[in-house]
C-alpha positions in Angstrom: 33.9 20.8 18.4 30.9 18.7 19.3 27.4 20.1 19.2 26.9 19.0 22.8 25.9 20.9 25.9 28.5 18.9 27.7 30.4 22.0 28.6 30.5 25.8 28.9 26.7 25.9 29.2 26.7 29.4 27.7 23.4 28.6 25.9 21.7 27.8 29.1 23.2 30.6 31.3 22.5 33.8 29.5 21.9 36.4 32.2 25.4 37.9 32.5 24.2 41.4 33.0 26.3 42.8 35.8 29.8 44.0 34.8 32.6 43.3 37.3 33.8 46.1 39.5 37.3 44.8 40.0 39.5 41.9 39.4 39.1 40.8 42.9 35.3 40.8 42.6 35.6 38.5 39.6 36.5 35.6 41.8 34.1 36.4 44.7 31.8 33.4 45.0 29.2 32.9 47.7 30.8 32.8 51.1 28.0 30.6 52.5 29.0 27.6 50.4 31.0 24.7 51.9 33.1 21.9 50.6 35.3 21.6 47.5 34.4 22.3 43.9 34.4 18.9 42.2 33.9 19.7 38.6 36.1 21.7 36.2 35.4 22.7 32.6 38.3 23.9 30.3 37.4 25.7 27.1 39.9 25.4 24.2 38.4 27.5 21.4 40.8 26.6 18.5 39.4 25.0 15.3 41.0 24.1 12.0 37.8 25.1 10.4 34.7 27.0 11.7 31.6 24.9 11.5 28.7 27.0 10.2 26.2 25.7 12.8 28.3 26.1 15.9 27.3 28.8 18.4 30.0 28.2 21.0 32.9 30.5 21.2 35.6 29.4 18.8 38.3 30.8 16.6 40.6 29.6 13.8 43.7 27.9 15.0 46.7 30.3 15.3 49.9 28.4 16.1 51.6 31.6 17.2 49.2 31.9 20.1 48.6 28.3 21.3 51.6 28.1 23.7 50.7 31.4 25.4 47.1 30.1 25.6 48.2 26.9 27.4 50.2 29.0 29.8 47.2 31.3 30.4 44.9 28.3 31.2 47.3 27.1 33.9 47.8 30.7 35.2 44.0 31.1 35.5 43.9 27.9 37.6 46.6 29.4 39.8 44.6 32.6 39.9 41.6 30.8 41.3 43.8 29.0 43.8 45.2 32.2 45.1 48.7 32.0 43.7 48.7 34.5 40.9 47.4 37.8 42.3 49.1 39.2 45.3 47.4 41.4 47.9 43.9 39.9 47.5 42.9 38.7 50.9 39.2 38.8 50.0 39.8 36.4 47.2 41.8 34.0 49.4 39.2 34.2 52.1 36.2 33.3 50.0 37.6 30.9 47.4 36.6 27.3 47.4 39.2 24.5 47.3 39.4 22.3 44.3 39.1 18.5 44.6 37.9 17.5 41.1 36.0 14.3 40.5 35.6 15.4 36.8 37.5 17.5 34.4 36.1 18.2 30.9 38.2 19.7 28.1 35.8 21.1 25.5 35.9 23.6 22.7 36.6 24.3 20.0 38.8 21.3 19.3 41.1 20.5 22.2 43.0 18.0 20.1 43.9 20.8 17.7 46.7 21.5 20.1 50.0 19.8 19.4 51.1 16.7 21.4 53.7 18.8 23.2 51.0 21.4 24.2 48.6 18.8 25.4 51.3 17.3 27.5 52.2 20.7 28.9 48.6 21.4 29.8 47.7 18.0 31.3 51.0 17.8 33.3 50.2 21.3 34.5 46.9 20.1 35.9 48.5 17.1 37.5 51.1 19.3 39.2 48.6 21.9 40.5 45.6 19.8 41.5 44.9 17.0 43.9 43.5 14.4 41.5 43.1 11.6 44.0 39.3 11.8 43.7 39.2 12.1 39.9 36.6 9.8 38.4 36.5 11.0 34.8 38.6 13.2 32.6 37.0 13.9 29.2 38.5 15.4 26.1 36.6 16.4 23.0 38.2 15.4 19.7 37.5 15.8 16.1 38.2 13.0 13.6 41.4 13.6 11.8 43.0 15.5 14.8 43.9 12.4 16.7 47.1 10.6 15.7 48.1 7.3 17.3 50.9 9.2 19.2 48.5 11.8 20.5 45.9 9.2 21.6 48.6 7.2 23.4 49.8 10.4 25.2 46.3 11.4 26.3 45.7 8.0 27.8 49.0 8.0 29.5 48.4 11.5 31.0 45.1 10.5 32.6 42.4 11.3 30.0 39.9 8.5 30.6 37.1 9.5 28.2 37.0 10.8 24.6 34.0 12.5 23.0 34.4 12.1 19.2 32.6 14.7 17.0 31.5 12.4 14.2 28.1 14.0 13.6 27.2 11.8 10.6 28.6 8.8 8.7 27.4 10.3 5.4 30.0 12.3 3.5 27.5 14.5 1.8 26.0 15.5 5.1 29.4 16.1 6.5 30.1 18.5 3.7 26.8 20.3 4.4 27.9 20.7 8.0 31.3 22.1 6.9 33.2 19.3 8.7 36.8 18.7 7.6 36.7 15.0 8.1 35.2 12.2 6.0 33.4 9.1 7.3 36.4 6.8 6.8 38.6 9.2 8.7 36.1 9.2 11.6 36.1 5.4 11.7 39.9 5.4 11.6 40.0 7.9 14.5 37.7 5.7 16.6 39.8 2.7 16.0 43.0 4.6 16.9 41.4 5.6 20.2 40.4 2.0 21.0 43.9 0.8 20.1 45.4 3.4 22.5 43.4 1.8 25.3 40.4 4.1 25.7 37.6 2.1 27.2 35.1 5.0 27.4 34.4 6.7 24.0 31.4 8.9 23.2 30.3 9.4 19.6 28.5 12.7 18.9 25.7 12.6 16.2 23.3 15.2 14.8 19.9 14.9 13.2 17.5 17.3 11.6 20.2 18.3 9.1 19.4 20.1 5.8 18.6 17.4 3.3 18.9 14.5 5.7 16.6 11.6 5.1 15.2 9.0 7.5 17.3 6.3 5.8 20.5 8.3 6.2 19.8 8.7 9.9 19.0 5.0 10.4 22.2 4.1 8.6 24.2 6.5 10.8 22.8 5.0 13.9 23.4 1.4 12.8 27.0 2.3 11.7 27.6 3.8 15.1 26.2 0.8 17.0 28.4 -1.5 14.9 31.5 0.3 16.3 30.2 -0.4 19.9 31.0 3.0 21.5 30.3 3.2 25.2 28.2 6.4 24.9 26.2 8.1 22.1 25.0 11.7 22.1 22.4 12.5 19.5 21.5 16.2 19.1 18.9 17.9 16.9 20.3 20.7 14.8 19.2 24.1 16.0 19.7 27.4 14.2 21.7 29.5 16.7 22.2 33.2 16.3 25.6 34.4 15.2 26.1 31.3 12.9 26.1 31.0 9.1 23.2 28.4 9.4 21.1 30.9 11.3 21.5 33.4 8.4 20.7 30.8 5.9 17.6 29.8 7.9 16.5 33.4 8.1 16.9 33.7 4.3 14.7 30.7 3.8 17.4 28.4 2.5 17.0 26.0 5.5 13.8 25.1 7.2 13.1 23.6 10.7 10.6 20.8 10.5 9.3 20.0 14.0 7.5 16.9 12.9 10.5 15.5 11.0 12.7 16.3 14.0 10.4 14.4 16.3 10.5 11.4 13.9 14.3 11.4 13.9 14.2 11.6 17.7 11.8 8.7 17.9 13.9 6.6 15.6 17.0 7.3 17.7 15.3 6.2 20.9 14.0 3.0 19.4 17.2 1.9 17.6 19.6 2.9 20.4 17.6 1.4 23.2 17.0 -1.8 21.3 20.8 -2.0 21.0 21.2 -1.8 24.7 21.9 1.8 25.3 20.1 3.5 28.2 18.4 6.7 27.3 19.4 8.6 30.5 19.1 12.2 29.2 17.2 13.6 26.3 20.2 13.7 24.0 22.4 11.0 25.7 22.5 7.2 25.6 25.0 5.0 27.4 25.9 1.4 28.1 25.5 0.4 31.7 28.1 2.3 33.8 29.1 4.7 31.1 26.8 7.7 31.6 28.8 11.0 31.7 29.7 11.9 35.3 30.6 15.4 34.3 27.3 16.1 32.5 25.3 14.6 35.4 26.9 17.3 37.6 25.5 20.0 35.3 22.0 18.4 35.3 22.1 18.1 39.1 23.0 21.8 39.4 26.4 21.1 41.1 29.0 23.8 41.4 31.6 23.9 38.7 34.6 26.0 37.7 35.1 27.1 34.1 38.6 28.0 32.8 39.4 29.5 29.4 37.8 32.2 27.2 34.0 32.3 27.4 33.9 29.6 30.1 31.2 29.8 32.7 31.5 29.1 36.4 28.7 28.6 38.9 29.6 28.4 42.5 27.0 28.9 45.2 24.7 31.7 44.3 27.0 33.4 41.8 27.8 32.7 38.2 30.5 34.3 36.1 31.6 34.2 32.5 35.1 34.8 31.2 35.8 37.2 28.3 34.8 35.7 24.9 38.1 36.5 23.1 41.1 34.3 23.5 43.6 37.1 22.8 42.1 39.3 25.5 41.9 36.3 27.8 45.6 35.6 27.4 46.6 39.2 27.9 44.5 39.6 31.0 45.6 36.3 32.7 49.3 36.5 31.9 49.4 40.1 33.3 47.8 38.9 36.6 44.3 40.2 35.9 41.1 38.3 36.2 39.6 37.1 32.8 36.1 37.4 34.1 33.8 39.7 32.0 30.5 39.5 33.9 28.9 38.2 37.0 25.4 37.2 37.9 23.9 36.9 41.4 21.5 34.0 41.4 18.3 33.8 43.4 16.7 30.7 44.9 13.9 30.9 42.3 16.4 31.0 39.5 18.2 28.0 40.8 14.9 26.2 41.2 13.9 26.9 37.6 17.3 25.6 36.4 17.0 22.4 38.5 13.6 21.7 37.0 14.6 22.4 33.4 17.7 20.3 33.6 16.5 17.4 35.9 13.4 16.9 33.8 15.6 16.0 30.8 17.1 13.0 32.7 15.7 9.5 33.3 15.7 10.3 37.1 13.3 13.1 36.6 12.6 16.0 38.9 11.7 15.7 42.6 8.0 16.1 43.4 9.0 18.7 46.0 10.3 21.0 43.3 6.9 21.0 41.6 4.8 21.9 44.6 2.2 24.4 43.6 1.8 22.9 40.1 -0.8 20.3 40.9 -2.9 21.2 37.9 0.0 21.0 35.5 1.1 17.7 37.0 -2.3 16.2 36.5 -2.7 17.5 33.0 0.6 16.1 31.8 -0.1 12.7 33.5 -3.5 12.6 31.8 -1.9 13.4 28.5 0.6 10.6 29.0 3.6 13.0 29.0 4.6 12.6 32.7 4.6 9.8 35.2 5.4 9.4 38.9 8.4 7.2 39.8 10.1 6.9 43.2 8.9 10.3 44.4 10.0 12.0 41.2 8.1 13.2 38.1 9.6 11.6 35.0 8.9 12.2 31.3 7.3 9.4 29.4 8.5 8.4 26.0 5.9 10.7 24.4 6.9 13.4 27.0 10.5 13.3 25.9 9.5 14.6 22.4 7.9 17.6 24.1 10.4 18.0 26.9 10.9 21.8 26.5 7.2 22.5 26.5 6.6 20.4 29.6 9.5 22.1 31.4 8.2 25.6 30.5 4.9 24.9 32.2 6.7 24.6 35.5 8.9 27.6 35.1 
């Protein structure tokens, strides 16, 4: 899977403290909300190999379970729409209609599914949803898991954007990361996708890796630019709990160097912006017209529905998370039960804090109205050259971007 926060958002949304009382309660979203849900995330957890740095829910590919899994995803969609559980008038009364403008298939490795399974899944979405307003359909892919036949099918079935988990163009660093692909395989995968007609491809990159040098990072950026992708995501490695890298960091084998990470980040900003990519969010760069519509919905705190094991949904003032085990998820959904494991009732203050934390990471910044009561902090950050006022919003400066988390924390 990619290292992005493009999906799931389980790292951001962590307060799943209230167990669900019933299956019906699992799908009870705020009755005061209006309009359709416009954004859908689908979590496909299967991986051919488990990357030692990845903290998202994933599991080794089990071909004996993947067909049932695809069936369960479509059944959960029906469950939300009211067609899978009989005798649940409360669910039908409070559910929101689905009119997606974006769908994002993340993982895991969605392209680890077979061509037949991907066709079954995508056709299932087309049959069950009104896609007349669909602007963007993204699928994450790992190099080596995309054949010419699979790429052609994805394009034919409406996938318009691919996020390719390259991470590095240095084979030694790919080995450190536990990736199963080589740099030549990654380039071949990119070219296969272009030849299949994909006009919107993101390349995921990572910096701050164990043993990574500045020259390696510059070479990776230049190699990426030479391929002319439409979007580039560049993430700093973090040592997340429940990962092998976290344990190695705790043992002192790996070290986090904040100054080195800041230098890697500065280099990325300079090289990518000089190459014509807009730095529209802390970790994301795009050519004009190619910023991620789905990710912007997250950053703007829009409602979204999550399908699949561990997937998070936020609708109105409620947030839920599905069970983080694909076998349990399959059994629950295919037996007509809700896959939800926990629910959180949000407050206005919680929503405000999330809007600030996410909006401040973007080039649009955060509305001045959201920061009322923080005049001292505003003035301090402006004086320090970390924040500036633009079109009624507060926006991070170039220096402020390197300290984005610290600036955001002052307003929370």
